[in-house]
N, C-alpha and C positions, 0 to 999 in steps of 0.2 A: 714309352714310344710316343712320338708326336703324331697325333691324329687330328686333322682339321675338322671342325664342326661342319655338319651338313644341314644345320637348321635353316640357314638362309636359302639353300637350294630347295628344300622341301616347301618353305613358305612361298617362294617365287613360282615354283611349279604348280602349287595348289591354286594360287591366285590366277596364274595364266589359264589354267583349265577352267576355272570359274568364269573368267572374262570371255574366253572363246565360246563357252556354252551360252553365255548371255548374248554375245554378238550374233550368234547363229540363230537363236530361238526366242529371244526376249526383246532386247533393246539394241537396235542396230547403230544408232547415232549418238545416243546419250546413255551409255552404260553406267550402271551403279557401281560395279566392281572397279576398283582403282588399283593399278599396280604402281610400283615405284618408277615413274618415268625419268626422274633425275638419275637414278642408278642405271636404268636401261640406256639412257643417253651416254653415260660414262662407259658402259660396256661396248657400245657401238664404236667408240673411239679405239678400243683395243682390237676390234675386228676390222678396222680400216687397213687396207693394204696400200702400199706405195703405188703410184700410177705406173711405174715401169714393171710391176708384177702383173698388171692386167693386160692380157693379149690384145693386140690392136686389130687383128683380123678375126671376124665373126661371120656367121651365116644365118640367113633366114629362108625358110621354105614355105611354099604355098602349093596346094594341089592345083594343077592347071585345069582351067575350065574352057573347053573348046579346043580349037586347033592351034591358036597362036599363044605363045608364052606371054606372061605378064611383062609389062614394061618395068624399068627400074623404079619409076615413081610409084607404081602399084605394089612394089615389093616392100615399101616402107610401112610404117605403122598405119592402121586404118584411120579414116576420118572420125572425128568425135561422135558424130551422130550414128555411126555404124559400129563403133568399138564395143564389142561384147566384153563380159567380165572374164578376167584371167586370174592366174595365181597371184599376181601382184596388183593388178588394176581393177577398180570397179568399172561397171559399164559406163560408157560415155567419157572415160578418161583414158585415152590411148597411151600405152607404153610400148616400147620396142623390145620384143623378145628375140634374143639371139642365141645361137648354139655354137659351141666351140669347134665343131666339125660339120661337114655336110650331112653325115649320117645322123648326128645328133639333131640337127635342125629338121631333117625329114622325119625322124622318129617322133618328134614332138607334135607333129600334126596328125599322127595316127593314120597313116596311109593304108590303102588296100593294095594287094598285089595287082600289078598291071597298070596302076595309075601313073601319070607323069607328074613329077614334082618340078617346079621352078625353084631354083636356088640362087639367091643373091649374096654377093660378098658385101660385107660392111666393114668400114674402117672407122674405129672409134677415135675420138679426140684424145690427145696424149696426157691430159691433166685430169682425168676422171677421178672423182672421190667415190670409192666403191666400198661397200660393206661385204665382207666375205663370210657367208654362212655355210660354207661347204663342210669344214672340219674345224669347229671352234677350238678343240683341244690342241690342234696343231698350229692354228693361227695365233693363239694366245699362250704365252708362257708366263705362268704366275711368278716364276722365280726371277723375272726381270723387273718385278715391282719393287718399290723402294724399301718397304718394311714388312715385318712378319704379319701385321694386321691385314695389310692389303693382300698378301699372298693367301692367307686363310680365306678372306672374303672372295677372292677371285676363284679359288679352287671350289668353293661352295656354289659359285655362280655358273660354273662350266656346264653342269647338267641342264640348267635353264637355257643357256645359249644353244646347246645341242637341240633342245626341244623347239626353239625358234627356227633353227635350220631345218628341222623335220617338217615344219609347217609348209615350207616351200617345196618339199620333195615328196610329201605324202601323196600316194596315188588317190585320185579322185575320179569317180564315175561321172560321165558327161551329164547325166540327168540330175545329179546332185551338186554340180559345180556351183550353181548360183548361191547355194547356202554354204557348202564346205570350203569355198575359197574366202569366205568373209574374214576369218582370223588372219590369214596371210596378207590379205589386202589391208587390213588394219595395221599390221606390223609394218608393211612397206610404206604406208602413208606416214607413219611416225618416222621411219628412216628418211623419207624424202623431206619431212618437216625439219629434220636436223641438218639439212644442207647437203645431203649426199646425192650423187647422180644416179646411183643404181645399186643393185645387189647381185652378188654372185651366189649361185646355189647349184646343187647336184641335180642332174636330170633323173627323173623317176622312170624313164623308159629307155635309157641308154647309159653307156659308161662315160659319157661326156659331161660337160658343165654348161650352164646357161647363165646369161646376163640379162637382167631386166633393167632397161634404161628408162628412167622416169621422163626424160626429155628426149624424144626421138631425134631432135636435131643435133644431138651430141655424137651421132654416127653418120657417116657418109656412105651412101649406097654405091656399089661398083658394078662389076660384071654380073649379068644374069645368065644362068645356064639351065639346061634341062636334064633330067635323069628319070629313067623308068624304074619303078619299084618292082624288083624281080622276086623278092621274098620277104614275108613278114613273119618273124619268129615269135612263138608263143611259149611261155613257161607257165606251168601250173603247180600248185602246191596245196596243202591242206588248208581248210578254212580256218582263219584266225592267225595265220602266219603272214 
C-alpha cells in the first residue's frame, strides 16, 4: 500500500515550534532558528484563492464610547501611533480587521451585555491577493499537482499548514497577547512580504471568518449602524481542552 512519508511534516512542525518559542521568549527580531522560507513561499501560492472567492462585503465593530456613534472615518484602522498589537499586526503597524458578519465583528471585540456596538460595512477591492488559512486541507488538493513527488511532499506539508492556520485562531488571553501574538505576527509579516494583501482565518470566538488586510486602503468604509449587545454566551470545558 502506498503511504506518503510524514518526515517533512515532522521536521517543519518541529522547526516552527522552535521558532515560535524563540520569537516569544528569546530573540524577537533576529531569531537563530531558520525555517525553509522558500518552501513556505511556495506553499502560500497553493493557499492563494481567486479574488472572486473573497467576499466583497465585510464588517468592523467598535464599542461606542459616549452618546454619539463613531463616524465612518473613525471606524477604519487606527492611526499608527495608537495601533496596538493584534493577531496579525505588531504595535504601530495598523492593519484592518474585518468580520464576515455583524455578529462575528462584534464577537471579536469581546463586548459586555448592555454595551452598544457601532458596526461599519466595508467593501473590499475586487483584485485582492489573499492567503486562505481557514482549512488548508480543503483549499489545497495534492492530487492536482503534476507528479508523485510533489503529491507526497504536499501531503506531508498539510499538517504544517494547519498549524500555521491555528496560529491565527488560537485563543489568547488579553494579558498575554503582547507575547502570544508574536508568532502569528511574524507569519503575517512574511505573507505580506510575499506580495499578498491579507489573510483569511477562522474566528476564535464565533462561527464566522475574519480578514486581516495589511493595507487598510484596500477596503472602503460604508454605512455605520448601532446595535445593543443583548447577550454574551459563555462555553466552559475541562482544563487542557
